[in-house]
N, C-alpha and C positions, 0 to 999 in steps of 0.2 A: 469466592471472587471469579471473574471469568477474564480470560485474556481477550485484550484488545488492542494493546499497543503494536509498536512496528519493531518487530525481530528479526534479526537476520542472521543466517550462518551459509553466505555465499562460498567463503573460502573453504571451509569444514574444518579449520582450525579453532576458530573462536566463536563464540555466540555473542551478539551484541543487541543491546535494549536503549532505546533513544527516546525520551519521554520529559515532560514537563514535571518540575519539583516543587517549583514555587512561581506564583504569579499576583501580582497587585495592578489593578486598574482602575482607572479615575474617569469619573463621570462627569455630566454637566447638569446642573439643576436648572430648571426654569419655570414659569410661572405656571405651564401646564402640567406640569409633573402632578402625578396620582401621588406622589409621597411630598408631605409637608417636612420642610428642612426646619426644624423649630430650634431657637437658639434656648429658649429659656428652659432649663430643666424641670422647671416646675409643672409644664405644659406639657410634656412629653409622656403619652400613656407607656404603661409597662410593656403591652404588647400592640402590635399592630400585623393585621393580616391582609394578605393582598393575593385572592387567589390562592397559587401555589407557595407563596412567596409570605413568610413570617418574621416577623423582626422583633427582638426581644431586648428591651434597653439593657446596656451594659454600664454598670457603672466604675469598671476598672478602666484606666487612662488608656487613651488610642494614641495615635502619633501626635507629636509637637503641634501640627498644622490646624488639627481639629480639636472641637470641643467634645463632641459626644461619639459613642461606638455602639453599635446595635449587632447583638448575635443573629445571624443568618439563616433560617431554615429553609430548605426547597423540599417540599412535599415530605416535609417530616423530619429529613436530614438535615444535620449540621452541614452547611456547606461554607462557611467564611464569616468575617464580621464586615461590617460597614462602619465607614468614618465620616462624621457628616459635620456640619456647621464650622466651617473655615474660620480660623481668627483672620485671615487675610481679605475677607468678604467677597470672594471670588465664587461664590456659587459652584462649588464643586464637591464631589463625592469620591470616597477612596473604598476601593473593595480588595479585601485582601482573602484569597481563596485559601479554604483549610487544605492541608498538604493531602488529607484522607482522599480527597476529591481526585485526584490525579493517579490515584492507585484504586480505582474503583472498578466497576464490571465493565466498562467501555471508555474507550480512550478518547470519545466526545462528549462524555457525560458534562466536565467543566464548561463546555461551550453552551451546552444546553442549560447551565444554570445561568449563565452569562446572557443568554437572550431572552429568559425569564425575567432575570433582574430590570433588564432594560424595558422589558414588554409592560411589565407589571406594574413598576415604579415609575414609567414615564420619564427615564431618564434617558441623555444621550451619551454615547461613546466619546471620551476625550482623548486618551493616551494610555499606553502602557507603562506604567509606573517603574516596576521592575518584572525581571524572569530570571528563572534558572532553570536551565537546559542540562537534563543528565543523561549521559552515557553508562550503562552498567553493563560488565563485561566478564567473562570467567577469566580472561586475560591477567596476570599479574603485572597490574599497570604501577604499583607502587614500587616493585621490585626494580623494573627496569627504568623507572624514570631516575631512582635512587644511582643505581649505576652510572647513567648518563652525568648527573649531577656531580658525583664524587670524582669524576674526571674531567671536569669543566672548568675553563680559566676563570669565569666569575665566581668561581667557589674558592674563599679564601684558606679553607681548608682541604682543598683537592689534592688526589693523589698523582695526578697527571694533566697534561693540556692537551687531552686527544679532543675535547669538544670546545665550541663556544656559543654561548646564548647570546642573544639580540642587546645590544647596549640598551642598559637601565631597567632590565629586566630582574626584579627581586623575588627570591625565593625564599620562603620561611618555611623550615623545618620544622615540624610539630612533633610532639610526643616522640622524643628520642628518634625520628625518622618513618615514624608509622603513618604519617601524612605529609603532604606540601602544600601549601598555599601559595600561589604564584599572583604577588599583590598587583595593583592596578586602581586607580582614583575611580574609573568608571565600569570597568569591568574586572573581574578576577577568575583564577581558575583554581581549583580544589581538586586534588587526588587523594584518594584514602580508601582504606577495606570496608566496602558498607556492610558486610555481614558483621563486623563488631560494631555497629552503632544502627542496626536497622530494627524498625518497631515490627510487631507480630503481621501486622497487614501489610509492611512492605515484604516481609519472609514470604507471606500466600503469594503475594503478586510476583515475585519469583519464582515460586513452585509452578505456579500456572501460564508462566510465560517462558518453559525451559531452562531455568536455572536454579534449578532445585538441586540441593546435595553438593553445592558447588561454593568457594570462596568467590565472592562478587566484589570487583573492584570498580569503583566509579569516578569517572572524570567530571565535572561540574562546571560548567559555564554560569557565571552570574553577572548579570546585565543591569544597569540602571538604566533611567530614561536619558541620560546624558549620553550614553554611548549608543543606543535606539537612535536618538536623532541626528547622532554623527552619521550611522549607517543610512539614515533616510536623506539627510541633506546633503552629505558628500559622497556618498555611493549611490543614490538614487535609489535603494531598496525599499519597494512597497511592504515593509513591515508591518502589519496590523495584526488582529486577533484573530483574523481568518487565516492568516500564514502559519500561524503559530498551530494550527489543526493540522498540518500537511508534515509528516514526519520525513519527509526528504528537504524540507525547506527548512525545517528544526536543523538537520544536519548541516545545511548551507550556512545557517546563522552560526553555529558551533564551529564549523571550521574555522570561518573568519575572525571570530572572537578569540580562537585559542590558536591561530596560527603561530602569531610571533610570541607566544609567551612559553610554548613547549617545544619549539623547534631548535634543534640544536645542530651547529655547523660542525661537520666533522673533519678538524684541520688536518688529520691524515692523509684526505685525499683530495690536496693540493692538485689543480691542473691549470693550465692557461690557455684562453681564448686568442683568436685572430689578433687581438689587440693588445696582448700579454698581460690581460688583466686576469688576476687569479680567480678561480672558481673553485669551489666546493659543494661537495653534497651534503643534502641536510637529512636529518633522520627525525621521527618524532615516536613515542609512544602509541600514537593512533594510527600509525601507517598502514598495519596489517590488519585493522578492525574493517569489517564489513559493512560499511556507511555508505549508502546509497544519496547522493543529492541530487536537487534539481535547481533551476534556474529561479529567483524569486523575480517578479516583475518589475518593472521601473515605475518610479514615483515621478507622477505629473510631467509624462513624456511629452507632450505638447508645451510645457511650460521650458522645457531644454531648448526644445526648438527656436521659440520666439523669447528667450529670456532677455536679450539686449534689444529686442524692438520695440519701439517707441508705444505700439499701440498696447501691449500688456502693462508697460510701465504706467501708461496714461490711466487705465483701467483701474490698477491698483490705487492710484493716488485719488481718483474720482471716488472708489470705494470709501478709503478712507474718510474722504472730506465730507461725502454723503452721510456715512453713520455718525461724524461728531455732529452733521445739523440735526439729524433726527434724535439724536440722544440729548442735546443741549438747547438752550433757548436762545442760542447765538444764532442770527440769520446771515451774519457776516459769511459762516461756512457755507451757506447756499450760494452766496454770490462769489464765493472763491470757486465753487462747484461748476458756476456757469462759466467763469473765465477760464477755467482750466479746459472744460470741454470745447470752448471756441480755439484755444492756444493749439489743442489738440487736432483739431479740424473736423471736430463732430458734428454732423447735422444734427439739427433737433430730433427726428424720428429716430436716429441711431441713440441718443442722450437717453429717450424715452424706454427704448429697450432695456438699456443698461439700468434705468431707476427700477424698473418692475423686476429685473433680474437681481439686484441688490434686497428689493424688498422682499423675494422669495426668500432668500438665503440668509436672511439676517436672523441670530440666533439669539438675540437679547428677549428681554420681554416686551411682547407686545402691547404696552400700555395703549389709554385713550389717545393720549398726548403724543405717543410716536406715531399711533396710527393717523392722526390728525394729520401731522407733518409728512407723511408718504403719501397721503391724499393729496396735500397741497402740491409736493413737487410734481405728482402726475398730472394735476390739472395745469399748473405753471405751463409745462413742456407739452400738454395736449391743445392749450387753446392758444399758444403761440403760431399754429399754423393757420388759425382763423383771422387771428391779427394780422398776419400777412395778405390775407386776401381783402381785409377791411384797410390796410394801406393803401392795396392797388386800387382800389373802388376811389377811395376818398382823391387817390391820385388825378383818376380818369376826370371825377367830377371837377376838380379844381381845375383841369387842363381844358375842360369844356367850357367852365365859367369864364375861364381866361379870353379864350378865342370869341365867346359871344360878346365879350365886354369890347374886343376890338372890331 
């Protein structure tokens, strides 16, 4: 194996390595996909080959929301499992990367697999189902965290009241203090000695990245889709697959997701600010680790600026109403679409531009029936301008006829 991920030794005291340890991504399946999502197991071939991607049908059960699983090979190497035929009929696929992929010969290998999977199966990205970000270091994180926790007020078996964790933080002491799991519904943090639980390929990875011959401790942040959605919606962080490629952006996500779980308030350092509010110093087990972070781009910056403006709200309502029209046989939706566009004060050329925009961005199956409704909507708003001219000419002729009679 060849070293390829981000390793730093800025302070000269500790070495630090940050990387992905687990990643599950969901994809959208549509009528134009090369891969056929077959529900009946009797019609599923034992092996399917798509250029560099090979799928082997796997009889072992996968996640509860899916029917079938496939073992995925990329250029002959096992890279993960693909789960298909969702029970909820949402035309989604889930791909779980094999852990070995993140300890391979280069840090971007998993992304190469991701691109090949999308391109050759003809599927589109949906979201990040879960991700685990690991920080490996030669610092004894377990011992330091144990020292803090033994003297923390949150711990009922404490030795002193020197420190305080954030209210509601639950620390689970595992294996007589050999590891710690700081729980959470959507994200949790795990601290343990990785050299005691490392496979051979992980030991080789440490060897090639400057952590050979040392006890390696790991602090791991495990994030679910709900927590990632929180970072995207509340903090407007543009977290996507490409953001996981940048190790400094990984550091940013890691620090945000672990900050409130591993930060101790030093109760012996009490001070007061100008308003006589108590202030305490805060310490963490990762304070002296050489982690370099970078800013993650903002998500939908234009939407933030115009979020409460009527133009954006009207466009969202129009889009929803229009998609309901083309996906159903109910023409009342199109009448509502016309009425909403009039209330919004949109001119017919503006509505025509929106219709073309909605047609281009439609992600569903473009059946013949849906295409006919799209064409019908375009014709309706294309001919209206001609109807106005006809009305003008008819009005002129009527006026001339009236004058001639008089």
